C-alpha positions in Angstrom: 0.0 0.1 -0.2 2.8 2.5 0.4 3.4 4.9 3.2 0.3 6.9 3.8 2.4 10.0 4.6 3.5 10.0 0.8 0.0 9.3 -0.3 -0.8 11.3 -3.6 -4.1 12.9 -4.7 -5.2 11.1 -8.0 -5.0 13.3 -11.0 -8.4 12.4 -12.4 -9.8 13.6 -8.8 -8.2 16.8 -9.2 -9.6 17.0 -12.9 -13.1 16.2 -11.5 -12.8 19.0 -8.9 -11.7 21.4 -11.5 -14.6 20.6 -13.7 -17.2 21.1 -11.0 -19.4 24.4 -11.3 -22.0 23.7 -8.5 -23.0 26.5 -6.1 -20.5 24.7 -3.6 -17.5 25.5 -6.2 -15.7 28.8 -6.9 -16.7 30.8 -9.9 -15.0 30.8 -13.1 -15.1 34.4 -13.8 -11.4 35.5 -14.8 -9.8 36.0 -18.7 -6.2 36.4 -19.6 -6.2 40.3 -18.9 -7.6 39.7 -15.3 -4.9 37.2 -14.8 -1.9 39.3 -16.0 -3.0 42.3 -13.9 -3.7 39.9 -11.0 0.1 39.0 -11.5 1.0 42.5 -11.8 -1.1 43.7 -8.9 0.8 41.4 -6.7 4.2 41.7 -7.9 4.3 45.5 -8.3 3.9 46.8 -4.9 6.3 46.6 -1.7 9.3 45.3 -3.6 9.5 48.4 -6.3 8.3 50.9 -3.9 9.8 50.1 -0.5 12.6 47.1 -0.5 14.5 48.3 -3.5 16.2 51.2 -1.4 16.8 49.3 1.4 18.3 46.4 -0.6 20.7 48.8 -2.6 21.6 50.5 1.0 22.3 47.5 2.7 23.6 44.7 0.5 24.3 45.4 -3.2 24.6 49.2 -3.9 23.9 50.0 -7.6 24.4 46.2 -8.4 20.9 45.8 -6.9 20.0 45.7 -10.7 21.9 42.4 -10.9 20.2 41.2 -7.9 16.8 41.7 -9.7 18.1 39.9 -12.8 19.4 37.0 -10.6 15.9 36.9 -8.7 13.9 37.2 -12.2 15.7 34.4 -13.8 15.1 32.3 -10.7 11.3 33.1 -11.4 11.3 32.3 -14.8 12.5 28.7 -14.4 9.9 28.5 -11.6 7.2 30.3 -13.5 7.5 27.9 -16.6 7.2 24.8 -14.1 4.2 26.8 -12.4 2.6 27.4 -16.0 2.7 23.5 -16.8 0.9 22.5 -13.7 -1.5 25.4 -13.8 -2.8 24.5 -17.2 -2.6 20.8 -16.5 -4.5 20.9 -12.8 -6.5 24.3 -13.1 -7.5 24.1 -9.3 -7.1 26.4 -6.4 -4.2 25.7 -4.0 -1.2 26.4 -6.2 2.0 24.7 -5.2 -0.1 22.8 -2.5 -2.4 21.0 -5.0 0.5 20.3 -7.3 2.6 18.7 -4.4 -0.3 16.6 -3.4 -0.8 15.4 -6.8 3.0 14.2 -7.2 4.9 14.0 -4.1 2.5 12.8 -1.2 0.5 14.4 1.4 3.2 15.1 3.8 5.3 17.1 1.5 1.9 18.9 0.2 1.2 19.8 3.9 4.7 21.4 4.3 3.9 23.5 1.2 0.5 24.6 2.1 1.6 25.6 5.6 4.5 27.3 4.1 2.4 29.3 1.6 0.1 30.2 4.5 3.2 31.9 6.0 4.1 33.6 2.6 0.6 35.0 2.0 -0.3 36.0 5.7 2.8 37.8 6.6 3.4 39.1 3.2 -0.1 41.1 3.4 0.9 42.1 7.0 4.5 43.4 5.8 2.6 45.2 2.9 0.0 46.7 5.3 2.7 48.2 7.4 4.4 50.1 4.3 1.0 51.1 3.2 0.2 53.0 6.4 3.4 54.8 6.2 2.8 55.7 2.4 -0.6 57.0 3.3 0.6 59.2 5.9 3.4 60.5 3.5 0.6 60.8 0.7 -1.6 62.9 3.2 1.1 65.2 4.4 1.8 66.1 0.8 -1.9 67.8 0.9 -1.6 69.3 4.7 -3.3 66.6 6.4 -1.6 65.3 9.5 -2.8 62.0 11.1 -1.6 61.3 15.0 1.4 59.4 14.7 0.2 57.3 17.7 -2.0 55.4 15.3 0.3 55.0 12.2 3.0 52.4 13.4 3.5 49.5 15.7 3.6 50.0 19.4 6.8 51.5 20.8 7.8 53.3 17.3 9.2 56.8 17.9 8.1 59.3 15.5 9.3 63.0 14.9 8.1 66.2 13.3 10.6 67.7 11.0 9.7 70.9 9.1 5.7 70.4 9.8 6.1 66.7 8.5 6.0 63.7 10.8 8.1 60.9 10.1 9.5 57.7 11.8 12.7 58.7 13.6 14.6 56.0 12.1 14.1 57.6 8.6 15.4 61.2 9.6 18.6 62.1 8.3 20.2 64.1 11.1 22.2 64.0 14.5 20.6 62.6 17.6 21.3 65.6 19.6 19.5 67.8 17.0 16.6 65.5 16.9 16.0 65.6 20.8 14.6 69.2 20.2 11.9 68.1 17.9 8.4 67.2 18.7 8.2 63.5 19.5 5.4 60.8 19.7 5.5 57.2 20.4 2.9 55.0 18.3 0.8 52.5 20.2 -1.3 50.6 17.6 -1.2 50.4 13.6 -4.7 51.6 13.4 -4.1 52.6 9.5 -2.6 48.8 8.6 -5.6 47.2 10.6 -8.2 49.1 8.8 -6.4 48.5 5.5 -6.6 44.7 5.9 -10.2 44.6 7.1 -11.2 46.8 3.8 -9.4 44.4 1.7 -10.9 41.4 3.4 -14.4 42.6 2.9 -13.9 43.1 -0.7 -12.5 39.4 -1.1 -15.7 38.4 0.7 -18.1 40.2 -1.7 -16.6 38.2 -4.8 -13.7 37.0 -6.9 -15.1 39.3 -10.1 -15.6 42.6 -8.1 -11.9 41.7 -6.5 -10.2 41.2 -9.9 -12.0 44.1 -11.4 -10.9 46.6 -8.4 -7.5 45.1 -9.0 -7.3 45.5 -12.6 -8.4 49.2 -12.2 -5.6 49.7 -9.6 -3.2 48.2 -11.4 -3.2 50.9 -14.1 -2.9 53.5 -11.6 0.4 52.0 -10.2 1.8 51.3 -13.5 1.2 55.0 -14.4 3.3 55.8 -11.0 6.1 53.8 -12.2 6.1 55.0 -15.6 5.8 58.5 -14.3 8.9 57.8 -12.3 10.7 56.4 -15.3 9.4 59.4 -17.4 10.7 62.0 -14.7 14.1 60.3 -13.7 15.5 59.5 -17.5 15.5 63.4 -18.4 17.0 64.2 -15.0 19.5 61.8 -15.5 20.6 62.6 -18.8 20.6 66.4 -17.9 22.9 65.5 -15.0 25.3 63.0 -16.2 28.2 63.9 -13.8 25.5 63.2 -10.7 24.7 60.0 -12.1 28.4 59.1 -12.9 29.1 60.1 -9.2 26.3 57.9 -7.9 27.2 54.9 -10.0 31.2 55.3 -9.8 31.1 52.3 -7.4 28.5 50.1 -9.1 29.6 46.9 -7.0 30.8 48.0 -3.8 33.5 46.0 -2.4 32.8 43.4 0.2 32.8 44.9 3.9 34.3 41.5 5.4 30.9 39.7 6.2 28.6 37.4 3.9 26.1 39.8 2.4 27.4 43.4 2.9 28.3 44.4 -0.5 30.5 42.6 -3.0 29.1 39.6 -5.0 27.6 38.1 -1.7 25.8 41.2 -1.2 24.2 40.9 -4.8 23.2 37.2 -3.8 21.6 38.5 -0.6 19.9 41.4 -2.2 18.4 38.9 -4.6 17.1 36.9 -1.8 15.6 40.1 0.0 14.1 41.6 -3.3 12.8 38.2 -4.1 9.8 39.4 -1.9 9.0 41.7 -5.0 8.3 39.1 -7.3 5.9 36.5 -5.4 2.9 37.8 -7.0 3.1 35.5 -10.1 2.6 32.4 -8.1 -0.6 34.0 -6.5 -1.9 33.9 -10.2 -1.9 30.1 -10.1 -4.1 30.2 -6.7 -7.0 31.7 -8.9 -6.6 28.6 -11.5 -10.0 27.4 -10.6 -11.7 30.8 -11.1 -10.0 31.3 -14.6 -12.5 30.9 -17.7 -10.0 29.0 -19.7 -7.3 28.0 -17.4 -5.5 25.7 -19.9 -4.6 28.7 -22.3 -4.8 31.7 -20.0 -2.9 30.5 -17.1 0.5 30.5 -18.7 -0.3 33.8 -20.1 -1.1 35.3 -16.9 1.9 33.7 -15.0 4.8 34.5 -17.5 3.4 37.9 -19.1 3.1 39.5 -15.4 6.6 38.2 -14.7 8.1 39.3 -17.9 6.6 43.0 -17.5 7.5 43.5 -13.9 11.0 42.2 -14.3 11.7 44.7 -17.0 10.2 47.4 -14.9 12.3 46.6 -12.0 15.5 46.3 -13.6 15.0 49.9 -15.0 13.4 51.6 -11.8 16.3 50.2 -9.7 19.0 51.4 -11.9 17.4 54.9 -12.3 16.8 55.0 -8.4 20.3 54.3 -7.5 21.4 56.8 -10.3 19.5 59.7 -8.9 20.0 59.4 -5.2 23.2 57.9 -3.8 22.5 54.1 -2.6 23.7 54.9 0.9 20.8 57.3 1.5 18.1 54.9 0.2 17.6 52.6 3.4 14.1 54.6 4.0 10.3 53.5 3.6 9.6 55.3 0.5 12.9 55.5 -1.7 11.0 56.1 -5.1 9.2 58.9 -3.3 12.5 60.5 -2.2 14.1 60.0 -5.6 11.3 61.9 -7.4 11.5 64.6 -4.9 15.3 65.1 -5.7 14.6 65.7 -9.3 12.5 68.8 -8.2 9.4 67.7 -9.9 6.8 68.1 -7.1 3.9 66.7 -8.9 5.6 63.5 -9.8 6.0 63.0 -6.1 2.1 63.3 -5.5 1.8 60.7 -8.5 4.3 58.3 -7.0 2.8 58.5 -3.5 -0.7 57.8 -5.0 0.6 54.9 -7.2 2.6 53.2 -4.1 -0.7 53.5 -2.2 -2.6 51.8 -5.1 0.3 49.4 -5.4 0.4 48.3 -1.9 -3.5 47.9 -1.7 -3.5 45.3 -4.6 -0.7 43.6 -2.9 -2.5 42.9 0.2 -5.6 42.0 -2.0 -3.9 39.3 -3.9 -1.9 38.0 -1.1 -5.0 37.4 1.1 -6.9 35.9 -1.9 -4.0 33.3 -2.2 -4.0 32.6 1.3 -7.8 31.9 1.6 -7.6 29.8 -1.6 -4.9 27.8 -0.1 -7.0 27.5 3.4 -9.9 26.3 1.0 -8.2 23.7 -0.9 -6.4 22.2 2.4 -9.8 22.1 4.2 -11.3 20.6 1.4 -8.9 17.7 1.4 -9.7 17.3 5.1 -6.1 18.4 6.4 -7.5 21.8 7.8 -10.7 22.4 9.9 -14.2 21.9 7.8 -15.1 25.5 8.2 -12.3 26.8 6.3 -13.4 25.3 3.2 -17.2 26.6 3.5 -18.3 28.6 0.4 -20.8 31.4 0.8 -24.2 30.5 -0.9 -24.6 34.0 -2.5 -21.1 35.4 -2.9 -19.3 31.9 -4.1 -16.2 32.7 -2.2 -14.5 31.0 0.7 -15.8 33.6 3.1 -15.1 32.2 6.6 -11.4 31.5 6.0 -11.2 34.8 4.3 -12.6 36.6 7.5 -10.5 34.6 9.9 -7.3 35.0 8.1 -8.2 38.6 7.7 -8.7 39.4 11.2 -5.5 37.6 12.2 -3.3 39.4 9.5 -4.9 42.9 10.6 -3.4 42.3 14.1 -0.1 41.0 13.0 0.1 43.8 10.8 -0.7 46.3 13.5 1.2 45.1 16.4 4.3 43.2 15.0 7.6 45.2 13.9 7.9 44.2 10.1 11.8 44.4 10.1 12.8 40.8 8.9 9.1 39.8 7.6 10.2 40.5 4.2 12.9 37.6 4.1 10.4 35.4 6.1 8.1 35.9 3.1 11.0 35.3 0.8 12.2 32.0 2.2 8.7 30.4 2.2 8.2 31.3 -1.3 11.4 29.9 -2.6 11.0 26.7 -0.7 7.6 26.4 -2.6 9.5 26.9 -5.9 12.0 24.2 -5.2 9.1 21.8 -4.4 7.2 22.9 -7.6 10.2 22.7 -9.8 11.0 19.0 -8.4 7.4 18.1 -8.7 7.1 19.0 -12.8 10.3 16.6 -13.1 9.0 13.8 -11.1 5.6 13.8 -12.8 7.2 13.9 -16.3 8.6 10.4 -15.3 6.0 9.1 -13.4 3.0 10.0 -15.7 4.3 11.2 -19.2 0.9 10.1 -20.4 -0.8 12.8 -19.1 -2.4 15.7 -21.4 -0.1 19.0 -20.8 -1.7 22.0 -22.7 1.6 24.0 -21.6 4.8 22.2 -21.6 8.0 23.4 -19.5 10.8 23.3 -22.1 13.8 21.5 -21.6 12.7 19.2 -19.0 14.9 18.3 -16.5 17.3 21.3 -17.3 14.8 23.9 -16.6 13.3 22.3 -13.1 17.0 21.7 -12.2 18.1 25.3 -12.7 15.0 26.5 -10.9 16.0 24.4 -7.8 19.6 25.5 -7.9 19.0 29.3 -8.2 16.0 28.9 -5.4 18.2 26.9 -3.1 21.1 29.6 -3.6 18.6 32.4 -2.9 17.6 30.5 0.2 21.3 30.3 1.4 21.7 33.9 0.9 19.1 34.9 3.7 20.1 35.2 7.3 20.2 32.5 10.1 17.4 34.2 12.2 14.9 33.8 9.0 15.9 30.2 8.7 15.3 29.8 12.5 11.7 31.1 12.1 11.0 29.0 9.1 12.0 26.0 11.1 9.7 27.0 14.0 6.8 27.6 11.9 7.0 24.4 10.3 7.3 22.4 13.7 4.2 24.1 14.7 2.5 23.0 11.5 3.6 19.4 11.9 1.8 19.4 15.4 -1.3 20.4 13.7 -0.7 17.9 10.8 -0.1 14.8 13.3 -3.0 15.7 15.6 -5.7 17.0 13.2 -4.8 16.3 9.5 -4.0 12.8 9.5 -7.3 11.7 11.1 -9.3 13.6 8.8 -7.5 13.3 5.4 -9.7 12.4 2.5 -6.9 10.7 0.5 -5.8 8.6 3.7 -9.8 7.9 4.2 -9.7 6.6 0.5 -6.7 4.2 1.2 -8.3 2.3 4.1 
């Protein structure tokens, strides 16, 4: 009979579930444009508006461009593998479902639990960035929000030239700062309310969520293109400044792994990898695509290619406009556009960043609830997590529970290394998906594959190597947290899931 830990979910069962259109199933409402914009909605956000600056300042300097290329290459290999699975098994659950079909229940559990970490902490991280951006955006128009409700408990804010900002981002000496008005934050109410609002939109319906997302994607693309349109003439007019900022393209290593040099490029790639995690969220919506066999590969690879090009261009212009040592702040793109002296550009970029971060929260929470739904549907999580709302046809209970939990995490937990947490979770999922494509080609070469990953096993092997390399570049604390999270998951698996698993039940 084999070890039930590695029992696989039969492909024909998955195909039957994918063909279910009853009121207890998810609604097929998304076309190729929705799917590409869903991917862009998740990819362009915290990465481009927040993380690029800190990764350049702390790890790679202007060579952050190389970090984006490295992370993008790893994503293309993984993206090709995702596209094969998403066209072949068009069902919610993403990497979790693919792992269940090929590598067995225990591996599927690890991926599913890992994806919960990725999406929930990802949404919390972004909510924190969203609140900082909203404060900056409103202050452009002379509206000040009390700092006490704008950050996690204990964070100190100071007022400089009539504007409130976190003390950690203010470039001045400590003794000068002591004379400024201070405030200590108590609860990030802005982040909390943002997550609750996004959760409400997701419960109301997938089509409404996708249309909201599609509209906002064009706003943030406009913001990114505005930055490029303003920064390119500025760099061309001030070649001496750009040359000075880029004189040391790859700063020499400072003696420890990850502090500049080539190891800094690797660590930078591991950190900005957070910026790419949207395309796998496209695959969680496979059960809601109208024509998944054709449209899923377009959604996954289309969004990935568009965003990789934009990232490389933006990171290059950012480091050419502002010296990389000054970019370790919450809104680096906003700073760069202020440096060009184009004031209206700052308004557009802050508005785009707000829109961008809103859609990232939306797509991450969408992905999270769909993974919960799939795991509950298989009996690995509690039954309530798989309940579909009779009118809205969305997994409303899991969406609501996850939304409230994430809202509290975003409001209370300092977000310092959560970006790395999310990256390591995603990379682990990528390794397993690449391995699963290769394994399934060997085990079931007869299966219909509407989209085929080219050059198997070379592409999956390269995907595994690049992903493991990027994981190795992340710090030890991140690895420790991943292990603790997985241990909590094992407790749930061995106390609840093994007793309620439908696949195990079918084996008896």
